[in-house]
C-alpha angles and dihedrals in degrees: 000000000000114000113202091214107252120137142159119003097355104279112140116246120206109248114244126232090259092055091051090050092052090046092053093047092047092050090048092052091047092052092046093047093046091049096050105029141043102219122216110253119229110206136179090267089068091064091079100016121053120240108225114217098189096101097034124113100280118172121219136197125177120228131040135279127148089214088073090072091067120096087219093065110099113233098178091117093052120107120256108227130213095232143336094233090077127148145144136263133047095306097053120133096203138004119260114261118266110274095016111154100155103292132065150115129265122198133185133168121227133180138178119247094212127016089214093065096079138315099215124058129180126221121204121195124188120191144131094229140063125280146169118210120211124190115195089342096310123110109240103169143011125200118189122334120298119227141161095235140034090257097052100042129073118207121219142168132194117194093189101044120123119189110206117223121190111214114165100156140047096249120118114264126199120236110191126180122197102205139184129177123171098149128100102214097129110007091198091056115050094133129060144256122229137177137171128220139153106297096231094047091048093048092049092049094048094047090050091050092047093050090049093052092046091052089057088066088071089071089051090052091049091050091049091051091052091047092052092046095053092041088059089048090053091048091052094039106029093164090066095075094176087084089058093053089045089054091050092050098045092041088054089050091050092048091048093050093047092045091052089051092050093049085068105035104031113122095195113073091209091056090046090056090048093051092046088057090049092049094049089048090051092051091054101034106041088076089061093053090046090053091052089051092052092048091048090054093047099043132045086217121018112235109256095231090058092050091046092048093049092044092051091047091047092051093047092049092047091053091046092050094047095047101035102028093123095059091041088055097047111016110092094205094053091044090053089045091055090048091051090047089057092049093048092045091053092046094049108030100030092046088054090047093048090051089053091049092050089052090050091050091051089051089060108274095120094166092074091080087079091061094042092051092045094052093047091052096045096049094044086053091047094051098045103028108020097049091032090208093170098040094239097136139057124239092258092050091050092049093049091049090045094049101043101024090062088059093058093081095046091051093051090044091051088055089050091049092049090054090045092050091053090053091045092053090055091051092046092057091061093047098047096102092046090050091051090054092047092047090053091052091046091050092054091047091049091050091051090047091050090049091053092045090049092051091048091047092052091049091047092048090050091050091048091050091050092049091045090052090050092049092048091048091050090047091050090049091050090047091049091049091052091048091048092051092047092049090047094056092044092049092042089053089050091048092051098041097053093056090043090054090051091048102045100042097044088047090057090046091051089059089058101034107041119165095016134114089249089052091054090049091050088050089054090053091051095047099048096042092045088055090046091052091046090051092053091049092047091052091052090049091049090053090049092050091047091051093050094043094241099122114105130202115237110190125197136170110275139169093225095191095054091041090053094048091051091046092053090049089061088072095053096098091048090050091052091048092051093039092241124147107230120188141168126213133185140152091205113085098188135008120171112198140162105248145147100254094189094058093042088052093053092049095047094042091054093046094049093042089051090052090052091051095057104031117103129230112291087018130151129236118186125189116193135181127202133176113228133197121267094046094292133128132199131213119195124195109192131180136173094222133127095301131212127275114251094239090056098048095087091060104045093098093048116111115265093001119141124187089216111036098165128112088249098057113138098222132050124230145130100228098245104100099077092040088055090049092054095048093045092049090051089048089055090050096255140093143235124216137180136212122184146161126200113263090358104079144256135263124201115197121200115193119185136170118234144191121216113250118259092220134011119250126227123259090257091058092049092051093070103124134164127260113281103259092175099060112078121219095226138058114262116216128206112254111232133175106244120219103252128204114244093247098035120121102248127186123197114210115201114189130139093207104087097206094048090046090053092045093053091046090049091049093051101036092086091061108026144023104263128208121187133206128181098213143009096265094056090044093056091052093046094046092050091052101042103026096216123209093237139003126218112193140177118227104222108055138137124262095012125012127219094270092054092045092050092047091049093050095046094049095046113090091216095055106021092106095056115108115233127209114199109213114186150125093241099093100155119129096252092051092050092048092049090049092051091046091055090053105266110160096203139012121211122183127221130274086048130183115244093220091050090051092050091048091049092050092048092049094052092046091047091051091052090048091053090052091048090050090051095049095042092068113098113302096336091119087065103035106029108050102125094117093053122092116255093254092056091048091051091048093052090046089052092049091048092049091048092052092045092051092054099034095120092048110104088199092064105125141144092276092047092049091046092053091048092050094041098245133113120250092258094045093050093046095051093042094052093041091053092048106036105009087237129112119232090256092052090047092051091048092048093052092046092051092047092050091047091050091050092050093048091046091053092046086235094144145351122273091259093049092048089050091061094040091060096047103265118132097190119056091203092056089046093052091048093049092045093050091047092050100044102021095239134069124262092254090064095057098097091057094044099053128207124339124224 
């Protein structure tokens, strides 16, 4: 405000420049405000009587800008609204402002008519929303939390909040309200009410109102005490149900009183709505509970139709209140309807109840006049005072009558109960012995009931456990079936892709290498793997035909003993190759039968092939034939291999089942051979069985019926034998570990399939030195000893699979730098991710292309060469190692530290450094060559020369002294080596400066 500039004892003080500036701005604002607005005038009458601002000329603008709080902001273009207490629906007091969507600003100008009236005014705001109040541009109050959506804002109300406003002049002052409302508590009231009054008068009135409302809680506390007391009486005396109805009635009174209190003082609009519903429900429903209480006092047992009628009416009223509370609260017709309902209910139901009470009094229960008198008084008070139909009473008088008048009936009823309890105690004394007898009988009955319940519970628990076990077993079986099918398709893919690799690539090589030994070996690969693939497909087709019942039996005359002996001989070459002793035994020299030779061949071939898969080196396979009684014969195929675990024996003949389904199984297979044996033997009217023990061996027993042949076949017919699966069509070569040169590019091929391993080695041998390993365990040992340039590995291998091999190489300091190519048929996303996580540098799917494999190898080797070239320059291997993995950086740091610690040792050599690091001479040489393109000797010499140069540059010692400090024993040799390394002698170092 403008200060004229007088101070102290009355002497005039010259106004400063700042005072003049404030004076000019204030006058400007006053002129602007007076020109654009008609301010609300505060007069002396508003000291004692509030000035309501709802219908004044408020200006509104939708949106949000903090500049709108300033008095300097022009609001001439804002809309003038009809009232701030706007809303929607049929009960609205005013229409929402134009453009209202839930957020906006309201502004109004006010001024005092006379500065002598008062200097402090109070502003009261009532709303169910969130707001910020600004007075002359300064925030003076916040209610709730503003937001631009229902989710971000928090509504609030405060019935006893006074906002102080300091007005000591007659200038216009701006009152601005930043307002948001996205709730739907009261549709007719989405705006706000506001009034201004003298601050002290407003505070005194609100404190008086607050004290009055708080005192009403005393009646709630009294009602709660009475409720608790009679609830305990009902708990101790449940047969006396009148206490229960008393509890319902007084609890309804307590809830109604508290709800009425909260409708006034609640600060959360949502809670206010909830308590309004409770209060309306109390007004309509407490009559029902009162009627039940009257009937309970009049009857020993209330007639059921009365209870049902009151319960149905109570439920209907409760639903009506909850659904239609808003109209009940505002609609005059429905309010009048509810009042008339109460009057009619009292006239009908209470008259009937009073008649019943009068009858009970005449029968001798004279104490009931207390209840009758109390109900008459309370409902007369409710009709005339509580509803205030005639407008005779003020709000405070109605609330006092409502709060304490409702306790009149409970107090009288408590007196009645006390008298009734005294009479009941006298009656109980005479019935004590009878009650003891009855309690004993009840106890025995209860014990028998508990015993029966316990037995039934135990039986039920047993049944539940049995059913649960069955469900779990079925779930495990289903899970196992899913796993078996999944493994089958993975293994079948592996089984198909390996032969396809050995068919496609040798075929391409044959086009380039016709009429050579390599060409003939490639042709052997193609022939054998084509037959292997054809055999897998035929077995799948046989299973399909068996399942559909389309496979026929074609019998022919056959000397089964001779046929069997010849069939076993077909595996002789395979037995020699695998160093397995194969033999055939029988006591029957000749047996001519009528049999299906093709199906017998498939059964026997699968049984013998299975024995070869699981027999160990130097193992034994025995095939025996025996004639049994009842026109049956028996064939046993026995091996001393790894055996089958007892828990897996029941499943070996299931389709797609494999006793070892891991990625490290030692034998390949798709799990269909033994299943085919079982179904073919059953088709021929026989059976196949298995016995086994872990690490002791396995025996398969085939038992079939037979019919003797009508005529004997010729020797040519008998000689029909299957193709020799055991004899390969290519020359197998012994795998040896070649002696590699220290700097030679060496590739280690790890593959459990012998043919594929030989094919890859044959494909790479023209370009690189190739080492071969049959499983992950051998590969780890070979890689640690030879330090190859690159490793190519399969994923599914015995002992250790490709993941384990890759992890072992990448975590071993000796081999961590070696690139790894994962070559496998498992090309799903999870397998590729797992391979990359274990450190694989590339992933190539089977069947792979030979040219693609060569290109991938060349690219990885070229990348390593570029890194070596980078780190071989100067001291880059020490200073620039960001691109190297952490293990390689630590290794180079350890080598550098080892050399530095022994720099003055003239015995420092490759062998000495290798022993200090923990590597052999070859391992250290290949590791450093692959990382820095320098041999250990070159690395030692480089570090010695660099240290010597640094010492000479710093003038730390003479040339001779430096010679001994860096491990040289002859200064002449040192000078020669220094000149050769740097291109100038040691004496020229001070002029040359530092080297990079």
